[in-house]
N, C-alpha and C positions, 0 to 999 in steps of 0.2 A: 482536656477533650481531645478524642482521637484528630478530630477536624482541624483544631487549632497546631496539634504537632503536625498534622499532614502540610497544613498552607505553611509552618514555619519550615520544613522539609523542602519544599518545593521552591519557596524564595530563598533558601541556603544553597540549593543544587542549580538554581537559575544564575546566581552570581558566580557560580565557578567555571561554567560552562562557556569556555570564550567564542565569538563568533565564527572564527576561522577553523574552529574545529569541527563545528557543523556545517560548513560551507557557505556561509554567510558571509558577506562584503561588512568590511570593518570599517570603511570611511565613515566622514561625518560627526559630529560633536557626539561623544556617548558619556553619560555621569556615571558609569561602572563598568568594570570589563568584562562582566557576564552579559547575559542572552536580555532583553527587553521583552516584557508579557507578551508583546504582539508577534515577536519573533517566537517565542514557546508555542503559541497558539499556532501560527503557520507551520511549525515543525509536527506539532501533535494533531492538527488537524480538528482542533477544537475552537471554539469563539474566545475573545479576548476576554469578554465578560465573565466567562466562567472561570476562567484561570485566574482573573483577579477575584472571585466570589471564593475559590478555593483556598488561595494564597490568606484571605482575611476571615477565613473561616464560617463562612456567609452559607456556601453551597456544602450538603452533606450527602451521604452515599453515593461517590463516585462510581459509574461501573468497572468492570474489570477491563472494559475494552480502553476506557478512558487512561486508567492507571497505568496500561500496557503502552498507549501510545504517550504517556508523558516519560514515562520509563525509557523509551525509545528516543524520545526526542532529546531528553538529557542524556543520553549516552552511558545511562547507569552499569554498573557491575552486577552480576547475579545475585550477590548478597545485598547490594543498596538498592536493587527492584525487588528483593523480599521484602526489604524493610518497608519499603515505600507501600507495598501491598497492606501489610500489616499495618500502618498507619492509616491506611482508608478503612481499616475493619474488614479485610478481604484474605482470604487465605490466596497463594500465589497460584495461579493454574496448573494441575497436576498433569500427569501424564496420560490421564484419559478425554484430555481436551485437546483441541487442534492448538498445535504450538504458534504462538504470534511473536516469540522471542527473536529478536533480530541479533545475532551473536556480534561482539565487537570485532573479530577478523573479517564478518560477512560487511559489515557495515565500513571497515576500512578499505574493502576492495571497492564498495561502490563509490567511496570518495575518491578514488583514484580514475573513476570512470565517467569523468566530467564531460568528454566527447560523444558518450555513448548515451543513446536513449535507454534507460533502464529503470525496471520496476519490479518489488519484492510482493509477492502473493503467500499466503499460507495456502494451507491442502484443501482448501474449501473454495479457495481461489476469491479471499476478499484482500483487497490491495493494502498492503501493509505501508509501503513507502513508494514514491516515486521522485526520481530526480528531476530539477527544472526543465531537462531538456526531454525527456519522456512525457511531459505534461505539455509540453511546448507542442510536441508532436502529436500526440494523442486526445490531448483534451484534458480538462480537469473534472473530476467526476465528486458527486456527493451521494450520501446517504445509502439506499440499496442498488444504486448504481456502482458502487465502489466493489462489488461483487459481481466479476466478470460474468458468471453463470446467470445471474438475474439481467443482468444488462443485456446480454446475447438474447435471452426469451422475454422479458417483460418489460425492459429499460428501454433507455434513450440510443440503444446501440452505439456504434464507434465510428472512426472515418476509415477503417480499414475496408478497402473494395470487396465486396463478395459477389459470386454468381449463386441463384440459389441452391444449387448443389454444394456448392464450397462451405456456405452458411450451414447446411444439413450436417455435413461432415461435421465441422466445427462444435455444432449443438451436440451432436452422438458421442463425440468426444468428451466434451466437459461433463455428461452427464454418467459417462462410465466412470470417469476420474472421481466424480463426486461419490459415486456406489462405491468404489473402492474406499474413499475415504470414510465414508459411515461405516464401512466395517471395521476400519482400522481405530475408529473412534464411538464406540456404540453410545456411549454415556455422553458424548457433548450435545447438551439440550440447545444450545445457539445453533449448531451445524443441523440438528434433525428440526428444528424449527424452520430455517431455511428450506429445506428437503420439503418439508408438509406445505410451503405456503408457495412453493414452485409449483407442487403437483397439484394443488387446490387452483391455481391461477392461471397455471398454463397446460392447456390439453396436449400440446406436442409434449412438452416437458414429463408430462404423468405418460403418454404412450411410450416413450424412449424408455422411462423408467422400469415400467412393466416388461418391455420388449427384453430388457437385460443388454441392452447395446453395450458393444466391446469397442476398445479402441485408446490409442495413448498418443500424446501431443509429441510431434516430431519439428526438424526443422523445417522450414517454409518459406517462400518467397513471399512477401505482402506487399501490397500499394494501398499508401493513404493517401487519402486526398483530404490533403491539407486546404484549410480556406485561404489561406496568405501566398504559398509557396507552390501550391499546384497538388499534380501525383508525384509521388516519392515512392519509389518501390526499393524494399530493403529486406535483407535477410534477417528471419525472426526466429531467435534460438529461445529454448526454454531449459534453465539447468537446476538441477536438484541440487541440496544441500544435505549432506549425508548427516542423519543424527537429530536433523531439526525440520524436517519435513517442509523445507519451504520451496517455491518456486521463483526462479531469478527468471526476468523476462529482458532480453538484450535485441536491441536492432540495430545493425551494421549497414554498410553501404560498401560494397567493390571500389575500392581504390580507385581514381581516376577516371570516374564515371561521372553523369551527368546526377546521378543520384547522389553519390558522394559531395558533390558542388551543393546541392539543395539541401542536404543534411547540415554541411558546413555553414550555411545561409542562415538555418533556422537555429544554430548554435548562437549567432549572434540577434536575429530579428527575433525570434521566437521569444527566447528570455529575458529579452528586454521585454517585451509585450507584458510579461508576467508580471515584472517587477514594476513596471509602472501601472 
């Protein structure tokens, strides 16, 4: 059965990935050199129970999003990723869908930015990956809130300090960006379900969509109200990845400032809180 083959492949791949390869600590007693199930679950953003059921062949029909997340967590090559999709009974996402593949080169770059809060979003502003320092700075999101557009219109918001004017500007930029993405991927059902729900549940989103609001994200200074270290003002840059339509969001502090000191403190305090 495909699910049994999928489970065996997941277990084999998990055993082949060393913790240090994916930025996890290697201390303590480990029965094997590879990843534990709970570590794979954490990296992929799914439950340990679901990873267990997949490996044991008790879970069937994983979604394309789950398979993509597992491929990313296991650092699979393009060929191995394609094989995993086929074992799950799925076709790998084609060019008509919003790319969610984080290339090995981008992943290696992120691995070197341990002292920088950084997250990767797809062209629909779904968060694909966030390093521990980004999560410590901005908080951890789940479900619909993993989409930045949803979060700012209908979700729990975030820790970034906004005036009514700056929030209006951000929302207009996000709607404009989502419109361009919809034009590039007219056949992506997940994307268009997101847009339909936003239009149905947010009057402001629907009004901006109808108005044809225009704009693009630019570098900006943002103040984040952190619950433990207080307000911290950082430069926020959004970088594009040529050929993959990803957005890399980074927060940096000017050297020698109080904000740089607070970011350094968060590197220690915030990530320890997450680990605990």
